[in-house]
C-alpha positions as CSV (number, residue, x, y, z in Angstrom):
1,M,16.0,-11.0,-4.0
2,R,17.3,-8.2,-2.3
3,V,14.1,-6.3,-1.7
4,W,13.7,-2.9,-0.2
5,V,10.4,-2.5,2.0
6,A,9.5,1.1,2.3
7,R,6.2,0.7,4.2
8,P,5.9,2.2,7.6
9,L,6.1,0.1,10.9
10,P,4.8,-2.0,12.0
11,A,3.4,-3.4,9.0
12,G,6.8,-3.2,7.3
13,A,8.4,-5.5,9.8
14,R,5.8,-8.0,9.0
15,T,6.3,-7.8,5.7
16,A,10.1,-8.1,6.1
17,G,9.5,-11.2,8.1
18,R,7.6,-12.9,5.2
19,L,10.0,-12.1,2.9
20,A,13.0,-13.8,5.0
21,A,10.8,-16.6,5.2
22,L,10.6,-16.9,1.5
23,G,14.5,-16.7,1.2
24,H,14.8,-13.2,0.1
25,A,17.1,-10.5,1.6
26,P,14.7,-7.6,2.9
27,L,15.9,-4.3,3.5
28,L,13.3,-2.6,5.9
29,A,13.7,1.1,5.6
30,P,10.4,3.0,5.7
31,V,10.0,6.2,4.3
32,L,6.7,7.2,6.2
33,D,6.5,7.6,9.9
34,L,2.9,6.9,11.4
35,A,1.9,9.0,14.5
36,P,-1.4,9.5,16.0
37,S,-2.8,12.8,14.9
38,G,-4.1,14.3,18.4
39,A,-7.3,15.2,16.6
40,P,-10.4,14.5,19.1
41,P,-13.0,11.9,17.8
42,P,-16.2,13.6,16.5
43,E,-19.2,13.8,18.9
44,G,-22.5,12.0,18.1
45,A,-23.6,8.5,17.6
46,F,-22.8,6.4,14.8
47,H,-24.2,3.2,13.2
48,G,-21.0,1.9,11.8
49,L,-17.1,2.3,11.4
50,V,-15.4,2.6,8.0
51,L,-11.8,1.3,8.1
52,T,-9.5,1.5,5.2
53,S,-6.3,1.2,6.8
54,A,-5.4,-1.0,10.0
55,N,-3.4,2.1,11.1
56,A,-6.7,3.8,12.2
57,V,-7.7,0.9,14.5
58,P,-5.7,1.9,17.7
59,A,-7.4,5.1,17.7
60,L,-10.7,3.9,17.5
61,A,-9.9,1.1,20.2
62,A,-8.9,4.1,22.4
63,A,-11.8,6.3,21.8
64,G,-14.4,3.5,22.9
65,Y,-16.0,2.7,19.5
66,G,-15.4,-1.0,20.2
67,A,-19.6,-1.8,20.2
68,L,-20.1,-0.4,16.7
69,P,-19.7,-2.7,13.5
70,A,-16.5,-2.3,11.8
71,Y,-16.5,-2.5,7.9
72,C,-13.0,-3.2,7.0
73,V,-11.4,-3.0,3.6
74,G,-9.4,-6.1,3.7
75,A,-8.2,-9.0,5.6
76,R,-5.3,-7.2,7.3
77,T,-7.4,-4.2,8.4
78,A,-10.0,-6.7,9.6
79,A,-7.7,-8.9,11.7
80,A,-6.3,-5.8,13.4
81,A,-9.9,-4.5,14.2
82,R,-10.6,-8.1,15.8
83,A,-7.4,-8.1,17.9
84,A,-8.3,-4.7,19.2
85,G,-11.7,-5.8,20.1
86,L,-13.7,-3.9,17.5
87,G,-16.9,-5.6,16.1
88,P,-18.6,-7.2,14.7
89,V,-15.9,-6.9,11.9
90,L,-17.0,-7.4,8.3
91,E,-14.5,-7.6,5.5
92,A,-14.7,-6.3,1.9
93,G,-12.8,-7.7,-1.2
94,G,-9.8,-5.5,-0.5
95,D,-10.9,-2.3,-2.5
96,A,-12.7,0.8,-1.8
97,A,-15.9,-0.1,-4.3
98,A,-16.5,-3.3,-2.5
99,L,-16.2,-1.9,0.7
100,A,-19.0,0.5,-0.4
101,Q,-21.2,-2.4,-1.4
102,L,-20.7,-4.0,1.8
103,I,-21.7,-1.4,3.8
104,A,-24.8,-0.8,1.4
105,A,-25.7,-4.2,1.9
106,A,-25.8,-4.1,5.6
107,L,-27.1,-0.6,6.2
108,A,-30.0,1.5,4.7
109,P,-29.2,5.0,3.5
110,G,-29.3,7.7,6.1
111,A,-27.3,5.8,8.5
112,R,-24.3,7.7,10.0
113,L,-20.9,6.3,9.5
114,L,-17.6,7.3,11.0
115,H,-14.5,6.8,8.7
116,A,-11.3,6.9,10.7
117,A,-8.3,7.5,8.3
118,G,-5.1,9.1,7.8
119,R,-4.5,12.7,7.0
120,E,-3.8,12.1,3.2
121,R,-6.8,9.7,2.2
122,K,-8.5,8.9,-0.9
123,P,-12.2,10.0,-1.9
124,E,-13.6,6.5,-1.8
125,P,-15.4,5.0,-0.3
126,A,-16.8,8.1,1.1
127,A,-17.7,9.6,-2.0
128,T,-19.6,6.6,-3.2
129,L,-21.4,6.2,0.2
130,A,-22.4,9.9,0.4
131,A,-23.8,9.9,-3.0
132,A,-25.8,6.9,-2.2
133,G,-27.3,9.0,1.1
134,Y,-25.1,7.8,3.8
135,R,-24.1,10.5,6.3
136,V,-20.1,10.0,6.7
137,T,-17.9,11.6,9.1
138,A,-14.2,11.7,8.4
139,W,-12.0,11.5,11.5
140,T,-8.3,12.1,11.0
141,A,-7.0,9.4,13.4
142,Y,-3.5,9.2,12.3
143,A,-0.7,11.1,10.1
144,A,1.9,9.8,8.0
145,R,5.1,12.0,7.8
146,P,7.8,11.6,5.2
147,V,11.2,10.9,6.5
148,P,13.6,13.7,6.0
149,A,16.1,12.0,3.7
150,L,16.4,8.9,1.9
151,P,17.3,6.2,4.5
152,A,21.2,5.6,4.8
153,P,21.1,2.0,4.1
154,V,18.9,2.6,1.1
155,D,21.5,5.1,-0.3
156,G,24.2,2.7,0.0
157,A,22.6,-0.1,-1.5
158,L,21.4,1.9,-4.4
159,A,25.1,3.3,-4.9
160,A,26.5,-0.1,-4.8
161,G,23.7,-1.8,-6.9
162,G,22.9,-3.7,-3.9
163,L,19.1,-4.0,-4.3
164,D,16.7,-5.9,-7.2
165,A,13.4,-4.8,-6.1
166,A,11.2,-2.6,-4.3
167,L,7.8,-3.2,-2.5
168,H,5.3,-0.5,-2.7
169,Y,2.0,-0.5,-0.7
170,S,0.3,3.1,-1.1
171,R,0.7,5.9,-3.9
172,R,2.1,8.1,-1.3
173,S,4.9,6.0,0.0
174,A,5.9,5.0,-3.8
175,A,6.0,8.8,-4.6
176,T,7.9,9.6,-1.5
177,A,10.5,7.0,-2.2
178,L,11.0,8.4,-5.5
179,G,11.2,11.8,-4.4
180,L,13.8,10.8,-1.7
181,A,16.2,8.9,-4.2
182,R,16.0,11.8,-6.6
183,A,16.9,14.2,-3.9
184,A,19.7,11.7,-3.0
185,G,21.0,11.8,-6.5
186,R,20.0,8.1,-6.8
187,G,17.1,8.5,-9.2
188,Q,18.6,6.5,-12.0
189,A,19.4,3.6,-9.6
190,F,16.0,3.7,-8.1
191,A,14.5,3.7,-11.8
192,R,16.4,0.5,-12.5
193,L,14.7,-1.4,-9.9
194,A,11.8,-4.0,-10.4
195,H,9.2,-1.7,-8.7
196,H,6.3,-4.2,-7.5
197,C,3.2,-2.7,-6.6
198,L,0.0,-3.4,-4.7
199,S,-2.4,-1.8,-7.2
200,A,-2.3,0.5,-10.5
201,D,-3.2,3.4,-8.2
202,V,-0.1,2.7,-6.3
203,A,2.0,2.5,-9.4
204,H,0.9,5.9,-10.6
205,P,3.6,8.2,-9.4
206,L,6.1,5.7,-10.8
207,V,4.1,5.6,-14.1
208,A,3.8,9.5,-14.1
209,A,7.8,9.7,-13.6
210,G,8.5,7.3,-16.7
211,I,9.2,4.5,-14.7
212,L,7.6,1.5,-16.7
213,S,9.7,-1.2,-15.4
214,H,7.1,-2.0,-12.8
215,F,4.7,-4.9,-11.9
216,V,1.2,-4.6,-10.5
217,A,-0.5,-7.3,-8.2
218,A,-3.3,-9.1,-9.9
219,R,-5.3,-8.6,-6.6
220,P,-4.4,-5.8,-4.0
221,D,-3.2,-8.1,-1.3
222,E,0.1,-8.9,0.2
223,D,0.1,-12.5,-1.1
224,S,-0.5,-11.6,-4.6
225,L,2.2,-9.2,-4.4
226,L,4.9,-11.3,-2.8
227,A,4.0,-14.3,-5.4
228,G,5.7,-11.9,-7.9
229,L,9.0,-12.2,-6.0
230,A,10.0,-15.8,-6.9
231,P,13.7,-16.1,-7.7
232,S,12.7,-17.4,-11.2
233,A,10.8,-14.3,-11.9
234,P,12.0,-12.7,-15.3
235,P,13.3,-9.0,-15.1
236,A,11.1,-6.0,-15.6
237,C,13.4,-4.9,-18.3
238,R,16.1,-6.5,-20.5
239,H,19.0,-5.4,-22.9
240,D,20.1,-6.8,-26.2
241,P,24.0,-6.7,-26.3
242,E,23.8,-7.3,-30.0
243,T,21.4,-4.2,-30.7
244,G,22.0,-2.0,-27.6
245,R,18.1,-1.7,-27.5
246,R,16.1,-2.1,-24.3
247,G,12.8,-3.3,-23.7
248,G,10.3,-5.3,-21.6
249,P,10.5,-8.9,-21.1
250,P,10.4,-11.2,-24.0
251,A,6.7,-12.4,-24.8
252,A,7.6,-16.0,-23.8
253,L,8.1,-14.8,-20.5
254,A,5.0,-13.9,-18.6
255,A,4.8,-11.7,-15.5
256,P,5.4,-13.8,-12.3
257,P,2.1,-15.7,-10.8
258,G,0.1,-13.0,-9.0
259,L,1.3,-10.0,-10.7
260,R,0.8,-8.4,-14.1
261,Q,3.3,-6.4,-16.0
262,G,3.3,-2.6,-15.6
263,G,5.1,-1.7,-18.6
264,K,6.2,-2.8,-22.0
265,R,9.4,-0.8,-22.2
266,C,11.9,0.6,-19.8
């Protein structure tokens, strides 16, 4: 499959490499640029670090937080924390609820936690932890800035029908990709792609825009997401030449392994 990888570097490059190894043709064109925020780290002592993205790891390591326990949302973040010398590293099951449970099992309420994240971050797990009595300090360690226009290789591929699918790893990235495609006059071509999303939350901007031809990973990890790109996977939409109607895949064609179908019509 010809797949647009819109996630930022360096993670996007790793994903593109995995796609190529699986026999797909990746088009690596991030729609967000990551850069350090420049904000100084908070003062005071902390009992642990809360990590919901591997992108915050370099800033934590540079700020000298290597001796604190690092509570990581998933395997990729945990691997980055270990590689940077943070630790001990504890890994949750890939979502914010599991991360909050992991921290609650390890630390008593009242513990002070440092949540290093991007400028645009979700309320969880900080909201759940704060409600349970933990003192959570947020630090904007990095910022994700949208690129100014749809990347030229993607613009050309959409114009020529040269893409089959797009991978979406974050809600903001999906919304940015959609906005850039529309601004470039490629909204309809973008909507015709098979959109493979890491979670239902990631898919939300597509659903809100009426793009129902998407799939959501059964688990919020890259293995599940890439498993749905098998060459034999059915298209998210089909066209009946006799009736002229469009609809979702026939009932006999289930979603690919590792994915659940996101919509029943185009």
